[in-house]
N, C-alpha and C positions, 0 to 999 in steps of 0.2 A: 511271763511280763509281756506285752506286746506296746512298740512306740512306732508311730509314722508322723511324718512332716508335716506341721498345720497348714491348713488351707488356708491361703490369704481371704481376710475380710470376713473369717466364718470363727465363732465363737468353739474354740479348744475345747473339747473335756475328756476327762480321764476317768474310766469305770475301775471302780474297786470293789470285787465281790469273789467270794471262794467258789459261787454256782456261776458253770460256765452257762448254764440255759438261761441264767437271770442276764448275766452282759450280754448274750447273744442278742436277748428279747430287747434290751433298753439300747442295743445299739443300733437294731434294724428298725427301731421308733425313731430316732434321733436321726437316722439316714434320710427319714423323711421329709427332712427340714431343711432348707434352701442354707440355712441361716447357722447351724451347727453342724462341727464334725469329731468324731470320735479321733482323739490323736493318740490315744496310750492307753492301756489296762493292765491293770494288775489283779492277780489271781486270790493274792492273802495281803496280810498287813506289811510284812516284811518288803515283799517287792513293794508295795505303794510307797513306804517312804524311800525307797530308790527310786524309781521311776517320776514319781510328782514331781521332785526339784529337777530332773533330769528332762523331763517332757516340757512344763511350765505351762499346764493346761490353765485356761481362764474361769474354767469351774471343774472342780469334782463331785462325783457320784459316790456317797462312800458307804459302803455295808456296814453295820457296826457290832454283828455278831459271826467273827469268822474266829477259824480254831488259830492258836499261837496268838499272835498278836491281833486283838482287838480292832474296830475302829476307831474307839475311843482311844486307844494305846498310838495309832497313826495320829489323831488329831493333836494329842498332847506332845507326841515327838517332835511333829513339823511346826507346831507352835513354837515351841521352845527355841527351834534355831531361825525362826521368822521367814518359814519355807511353807505357811499354809495358805494355799489358792482359797477364792471362795467356794466353801464346800456346802453340798447337800447330802444329807443322811438319807439312806435308803431304809426304809424301816416295817415294820409290821403293827397293827394295832394293839399287841402288847407291850411294845416295846418302852413307855412314856417316861420312867425313871432312868432309862437308857438313853434316850433322846435329850432328854432335859441336861443328861450330865455331860450329852455332846453339843449342845449348845451353849453352857458354861465353857465348853473346852475351846470353843470357837468357831465352830459351825454356823451358817447362815440361816440353817430352816431345816426341814425335811418332808419326806415324800414316802407315800405307801409304795410298797413293790408293787401294788395293780394300779398303777399311775397311768390316767390317760394320754394318749401322744399330745393333747390338746394343754393337758395340766404340766406334764412333763416338759415341752417346748416352753411353755411361759415361765417355767421354774427355771430353766436354766438360762432366760435370758433377763430374768429380773436379778437373780444372784449376779449375772455376769455384770448388769447396770450397776452394780450397787447397791440393789435392794436387798432384803431378806423377804423370810418366808415364815416368819413369826405373826402371823395376823393373829387376832384378838381372839377367836373363835379357837384356834388351835392353843394359844398359850393359854386360857383359861384351864383348857383340858389336862395342858402337861402341869400345870401350878398347882393343880388338884394333887400332885404327887407330892409336892414340897414339903408337907411337913412329914412324909415317912423319911426323907433324907436330910443329911445334913446340909446345913445352908452355906455352903462353902464361897458366898462370893467375897471378894476382896473389894468391898465397898463400906461406905461411912453407915453408920448406925442410923443419922439422922442427914440424909443429904441437904445440901443447900438448895431452899427455897427457889423453885424454878420460875422465871416469868412469865407470863401470860403468852409470848410469842413460843417461847422455848416448849410450854406443856406443847400448845398445838401441834410443832413440829414433833415433838415426842410421840404425838397420839397419830400423826400419819407415819412415821417411821414403826409405831407398831401395824401399821396396816401394810406392811413390807414394801412404801414408796420406797424410791430410790432418793437422792441428794436434788437430782436433775428434774422429777416428778414435782419435788415439793416446793422446788424453784417455780416451775411453772403454774404449779397449784396457788400459790401465795403471791405469785406476779413479783418476785423479787428476782437477784441474782444469786445462781449458783454458788459462788462464794460464798453468800451473804449466809446461805443454808449451812454450809460445811462449818463457818464459825460458829454458829448457833447450836450444831452437832460437836462440836468440841468442847463448848461450852457445859449441854447435856452431861457428856461424859464426865468432865473432870466435877460436876457437882455431884452425877450419882456415885461416881468412886471407880468408874467402870472403864476398860480399854476397849471395847466396841461397840455398836451400834445394836447388835444381839443382846447382848448383856443387860445394854440402857431399859430395851425393851423387857426383859424379863424382870429385871429389877425394879421397872414402873410400873407391874403389875404385881406383884409382891407387896408393893408399900401402899396400893391405890392409888397412885399417881392418875392411872390410865384406867 
């Protein structure tokens, strides 16, 4: 476990991966950005559930496949205590079902471990700004595995119909846009977008925007 004092005005990131070389590689990439600072690391899930609440990072980069306590276990443990920061799953191409389970548990999206510097920095900034990485092309691929998984969404069988504006905002959410970016796109106040997002979550019977996007794809709204 490694923890450092956060750098002012930078996005604080916690890296969680049992492979030291992976953590070192991602840290090296992130250190090339002037806007991001790695403030903590954890080498396994047990360390992560202690380190993350202490370090209070803006974004967590979380490996899902770790010995002992898995990344999914970490997500569930922190979410149960309302201590889960915006989290990006680190994964490989063959982890679709595990990624989907992680998204349902509260992660904001995922990155492949061979991600480029530009993609990594953009992803961290997007999630830190309130957006998600559940873009349509990603979601469609992940949802191809839904039929092979038990559908454990806590949601209504038939959600209340969304208004045209709510549907428009949900589609922008599916593109990974933050509330601020949606507000700028629609030329409305950010508070107005937040109210619409709250209504969308309520109507879909889900508790966060990532689940809202997944639910929307599952039932064909987007």
